[in-house]
N, C-alpha and C positions, 0 to 999 in steps of 0.2 A: 532454389524456390519455384514454383510452379504457380501459373495462373493462367485460366482458360486454355491449357493445354501448352502453354509456352514456359520454356525454361528461361529465368532472369539469372545473369551474371554480375558479379559486383564490377562495378567499373574502377579502373586506374586511368590516371590523368598524366601526360607529361607535355611539355613545350615540343611543338612541332620542329623538323629539321627542314631546311630548304628543299631537298629531294622529294619529302612527303606532301607540299604543296600541289603538285600536279594531281595527286589522288585527291586532295580537298577540293579542286577545281572541278575535278570530274563528278563529285558529289553534289556541289554547287549548281553545275549545269543539269544534272539529271533531276535534281529537285526543283530547280527554279525557272528552267528555260520555258517552260509552257506559260507560266505567269508573266514573264517577263516579256515573252513573244505577244501575248495577248494585250499587254499594257503599252509597249514602247516599240516592239520588233526586236527580234534578236539580231545583234551584229556580233559575231563570235570576236573579232579583232578587238572591239570595244569591251566587251564582257571581260575577255580573258585580261586584258591591260590592267581593267578597273579593280577586277580581283586581286591580282598580284600586287597591284600598286597599294589597294586598302587593306589587305590582310597579309602582310609580311609574316613569315614563319615566326619570328620572335615573337608575334603577340597572338600566335593559335596554340590552342591548347588542344591535343587529341585525346578523343576517350576510347579507351579499349576494355576488352574483356577477354578473360582466358577460358576459351570456350573448348579448349583441346583436351584430348586424353593422352597424356605423355606415353602411357604404358602401351596404346594402340598406334603410336607414331603419328598423331595428329597434331598440327600445329597448336602451339599455345595461345599467344596474343593475338587478337582479332581486333584491328581498329574499326569502329563502328560509327564514328563522327567526330565532331569538335564543335569549339566555339572561339570566338574572340571576345572579349570583354575589355572594354577600354575605361580606364579611370579619368574622370573629367572631376572639375573643382568640386561640383557639388553632387554629383552622380556618378554611376558606373554606366556605361554604355553598351549593350549587347549589339554588336556591329554585325554577327552572324552567328547563327546555330545550325549545323550542318549534321543530318543523321543518314547514314546510308540506307538507301530503300529497303534493303534485305532486313535490315533492323528495327525499321519503323514501325510504330502501332505497338510496340512491345515494352513500352514503359521507360526506354533508354532516354528519350528526349526530357521527359519529367524529371529523372534522375538526374541528368546533367545540369538542366535549370534547378535543381535544389542546389547543386555545387555552386552556380553562379549566384544564386540569392543568398547564400551561405556566406561567399565571399564580400557581397555587398554588405551584408548584415555584420560581419566583422568590422567592416570600416563605417557603419551606421550611415550608409547611404542607399538612395532610393536606386532602383534600375530602370533605364529607358530604353526602348526599343523603336523601330518602324517596321511596319509590316504592309504588305501590299493589300488592299481592300479585296482582292479577288482570290488571294491565297487563305485556304483553310486553316493555317497556322493561327490566324487571328483567333480562332475560337479556342485553340490549345492556349494561348496566352490568356485569355480571358479566364480560363479554368484555373490557371495558376495564380490568379488575384491581379492581373494586369487591367488597368482602366485606360480608356481613351482620354489623352491629355489633349490632343489637337488632331485635326484631319485636314486633308486636301482633297482633290478629285481622285486621287490614286492610292492613298496611303492613310493609314493610321499611325500616329504616333501615340506609343504606349507607356505607362509607367506603374510600377510597383513601388509603394512607400518602403521606406526602410524598417 
């Protein structure tokens, strides 16, 4: 299907393999480095260690599309992003949502969030997340029905009810 001149592909999901987490870190870095730098300053060693410590491959889901044309010899599956959703006692916590910059603003973030919210809905749990105040993703989450539950000087803690 197309919208505003863009082609949209069906997403498929799979658990990440440890070798794929370097790719995920690069997407994290490209998307978040500017906001983290403005908030705390960027320390590569700290950010890399924190990323891999908090997002093991076993808890990261990769979203892919089949964008290739096999008859033209083009590659089929293209990884466009992923997420980490952790189950807590009374809610699901979205630890991270990553979309490759080449695939942003094409509806894939919303499609992945539909998957996240469906998983929480199956469990009858709310979804919580935290977003830096200077990150424009705050508006993205608002548009998806998340509301501010708490805030501090640098971040919003948001929730979407089950």
